[in-house]
N, C-alpha and C positions, 0 to 999 in steps of 0.2 A: 513462545513456550505455552501460553494459554491455549493456543490453537491445538497443539499436540495433546494437551490434557483433555480438551473437549473431544477430540477425535478418538482418543483411547477410550473414553467413557462411552462414546457412541458405538465403537467397535465391540465393547463388552456387551452392551444391550443388544446389538444385532446378533452376536454369537448366541446369546441366550434365546433370542427369538428363533434362530435357526435350529437350535437344539430342541426347543420345545415342540417342534413339529416333525413329522416323519422325515427321516434322514434323506437328504438329497445327495445323489452320487456326485453332483457337481459342486458341492458345498466348498471344497477346497479351492476350486477354480474361482468361485465367487469371492472368497476371502482374499486370494492373491490379486484378483482384479481390483478389489477395494484398496488393498495396500499399494498397488501400482498407481491408482488414482491419487492417493494421498502423497506418495513420493513425487508425483508430477506437480505438486502445488508450488514448487520453487522454480518451475520452468517458465519460459516466456508465456505471455497471455494466450497467443494462438494455440500453442501446444497444450497448455494447461486446460483451457476451455474445451479443446478437441477431445482430450482424454475423458473429461468429466461428462461431456455430451455423449460420447461413445458408450461409456459405462451406463448412462441413463437409458440410452436406446436399447442396449442389450438386456437391461433389466426389465424391459417390457415383455420379453419372452422367456426369461430365465428366472425361476423362483430363487435360485442360489444368489443371483445378483440382486434380485428384488429384496431379499432379506437385509442387504447392506445399503439399500436406497437411502436411509437416513444419513449415512456418511456422505453420499453424493449430494443430498439436500443441503447439508452443512457447508460443503465446499462451494456449491453453486450459489448459495446465498451471499457469498463474499465477492462475487463477480459484479461488474457494473451494469451490463445490459439486463434490463428487466426480463426480456424474453429468455435469457440464459438462466437468470435466477429462479425462474418458475418452471424450468424444464423438468424438474423432478415430479411435478404434478401429473405429467403425462403417463408415466408407468402406473401411478396410483389409479388413474381413471381407467386405463386399459385392463389392469389386473382386476379391478372391481367389476368391469363389464364382462370379462371373460370367465372368471372363476367365482364371481359373486363376492359379497362382503363377508368373507370367511374370517376366521380368527387371525390368520397371517396378515390379512389386509388391515383389519382393525388395529392390531398391535403395531404394524408397520406405520400406519397413519399417526398413531400416538407418539412413536419415537421420532417421526419426521417433524412433528410439532415441537418436540423438545429440541431437535436439531436447529430448527428455525429460531426458536427463542434464544439459543446459545449464540447463533450468528448475529441476531439483532443486538444482543448484549455486547458482542465484540465490536460491532459497528459504533455503538454509542461510546464505548471505551476509547476507541481510536479517535473519534471526533473530539471527545473531551481532552485527550492528551494533545491533539493537534492545536486545540484552542489555547491550552495552557502554554504550549511551546511558543505560539505566536505572541501571546501576551508577554511572556518573558523576554522574547526577542525585541518586541517593541519598547518595553521598559528599558532594556539594556541599550538600545539604539538611542533613546531619548537621553539617557544618562550620559552616554559617551558624547553625544552632540552638545549637551550642556557643558560638559567638561572641556570639550574642544573650543567652544565659544569663550569660556572663561580664560583658557590658556591663550587664545588669540588676542583677547582684550589685554591681557597682561603683557604679551610681547609687543603689542602696539603702543602700550604706555611706556615701555622701557626703550623701544626703538621706533619712534614715530616716523622716521625717514626711511625705514626699511620696508620694502615692498615684498609682500608674501603672497601675491596673487598666484592663482593656479595657471598652468599653461592653457592657452586658448582652446586647445582640443578637448580639455576636461572641464571647461568652465560651467557646463550645464550638468555636471555630475555632482552627487553629494560626496562628502568626505568618506563615507562608508563605501560607496561605489568605487571611488578611486582606490581605496585600500584593497578592495576585492580585485580590481583590475590589476593592481600591482602584483598580487599573489598569483593571479592567473598567468601573468607574464613570467613569473618565476617558475611556472610549470606545475603548480600545485593543482590537485583535483578538488572537487567540492568537499570531500571528507576532510582533507588536510586543511583547507581554508576554514572550514567550520571549527576545527580544533584550534587553529591559530587565533581566530577572532571570537571564539566562545559563543558561536551562534549555531543554530540548527542548519542542517543541509538544505532544508526547504527554504529558509531565508536566504541562504547563499545563492540558490537557484533563482530566487526572485530578483536578487541584486544583479545577477548576470543577465537575466532576461531584460531588466531595465536598461543595463548598459548597451546591450545589443539593439534595443529599440531606440534609445536616444541617439546612438551613433550610427544607426542604420547599418549594423553589421550582421553577419550570419553565423559566425562561429567563434570559438575561443581563440583560435590562432590570430584572427583579425584583431581581437582585443589586445593580445600581446604585441602585435605589430604597432597598433595605435599607441600603446603605452610607451614603447621605446622610441617611436618617432616623435613623441611629444617632448 
């Protein structure tokens, strides 16, 4: 939701920038191209990056698209490769070299700086949320592990002759990993498992990766087979 609010604000600034200068007959095309780029933000990474880079490339020669370059800068700054993140700088350099540092160029640079600041803020927010989620999951894991140890101790005291050892195939997995393996075997996806265990999907993915690594498996189906054969 925050991304869309930022993009709407940048769209408004870009429209003001375009109106403040002599009317470009391709202004509508530039607006539609920018909207298409934003709509592609939910596509797969190759498609999304391809659309963003294509928009940036055309902006080198079209003032209508150049006016919406800050929107492209905002989208590109959310990508991982640094070469892609800084692709929006190329139209700025070419426009300045071709047409000089006119008012459109100066104002476009200013809005691009605003777009980059918004993207950096988003990155910090995502990092902070991810850190809080990991801390919560770790605390919950420790609490559950402590409760399990106390319960195992109580059962051992009540029934000292009762063997509760795990199957040999699971002896190197933690209790939480065994629980995840069980739910995988039941056909649940990561979202459903996270809701059942009250953990984040990222933590569930980490547990599944640990199970695959420890048992030298390659996919979820093999986890299910291992669970039922144990």
